[in-house]
N, C-alpha and C positions, 0 to 999 in steps of 0.2 A: 672673492666665493668663498662660502663659509666650507667646514667639509659636512655639516649639517648636508648643505646644498651638492654640495659634489655627490653626497652619498643618494641623494635624490636620483638625481641624475643616472646616475648607476643602475640605480632599481629601475627607472621608465625604461632605460636601455636593454635592460634585463626584460620587464615585463611584453616590450614591441619585440624582442626578437621570441618570446612565448608564445605570444598570441600569435605571431603571422607561420610560426613552427606547427603550433594547433589547424590553425585554418587551412594549411599544406594536410595537412593529417585527415580532418573532417573534410575535405573535399575530394579528396581520393578516395575515402571512403563513400561518398556520395555518387561519384561517378562509378566505383565498381559497384553499385547497389543498383544507378541507374542501367546501367549497360546487362545487368542480369534480368530486368524486365524485356527487354527488347525481344517483339517476338508475343510478347501476352496478347491476349486478349479478353475486354473485360466489356459487359454491357449495364448499364443505369436504366432504372425505371423512372422513366423524365413523365413530366405530365407539365400542363400550365396551373396558376393559382388555382386552386378550391375546386379539383377534382368531384366531380359526384358520382361518377359511377368508373367501373375497371374500364368501358370504351374511352375514357379520357387520358389514360395509360400506355405509353409505347415503349420499346426502346433504342436507348441509344448506345453505340458500340464504340468502342475505341480500341484500337490496337498500336504497340506501339513500336518504333520503327526506328531511331538512335537516342542518341542522351545528348545534352550540351551544357556542360556545366555542372554536371549532378541532375540536371531536368529531367524527367523523362517526355519525352516529344513525339507524337503520333499524328494517325489516323483518328480522326474521329466523323461519324455520320449517324444518321438517323431520319427518321420518315412519320412527323409528328400524327396526330389526329385528325389533322385536317387534310392528310396530304403532301403537305408542304417540307423539302426534302433540303437538310444543311448540310453539307462537308466542310471538313474544315482538315486541308491537307499536314498541318504544322502548328500543332494545337497544343500545349502542354497537358502532360494528363498525369497531375496528382493524384489524380484518384487513386495509384498505387504506390504511391509517397511509404513507406511506416509510419504507422500511427495517423495516419486522415483516413477519419471514417466517417466518409462519405456518401458511403450505400452503392457504391460503386458494385461487381462483384466480378470473380471470374467466367471465362468462360469459354468455348470449345474455339480453336478456329475455324475450324468448320462451321460453325454456327453463325459466327459472325461475316464468316465469306457467303453463306449462304445470303443474310440477311442484306450484304452489301448488292449483292447481284440482285438480288431483289429491288431493290434500288435505284439500279444500274436500266434495269426493264422497266421503272416507271418514268425516270427522266427521259430517255429513251423513246420511248412510246412520247411522252408529251413534244419532245423538240421533234417528233416527226409528223405530228397532226401539225404544230405551230409552222414550219415550212412546206408544210400543203397546201396552207391558210393561205401563206405568202406570196404560196405562184398563181391563186389564183386570181384572176383580174378584179378588180375593185375601184372604186371612184375615186382614185388616190392616195391611194395604202398597197402598202407590201409589194408584192413582183420581185423578178429577180436583178441583183445590179451588181 
């Protein structure tokens, strides 16, 4: 092995160690920043493509509940313009990530909670109707089981 090869190996080892240390420092910063977001509520003015009027928009909400490996995770929920409800309990909430210009905005926890309760009432009413219908005697369908 030449002196140049030996020196190149030494430099590679130094660079590898520096990269590992830098990664650890950056990860610690990301975990700290993501942890600070826990409990934050945000909302996004959602729509399907090509909205025609204000009625084509609705709010999608997210609440950060934890961080994993520097990434904020939480609960997201929405009721779209057609009444379809979407709830995701383990979603990445990247919208709060520094430098992420995504259209999301902070909102009060009370506002998010009020929207959540309205969605739950909607789901509960739909489920009550569905279970009521399933109890009716019908030709070959439903029934209790």
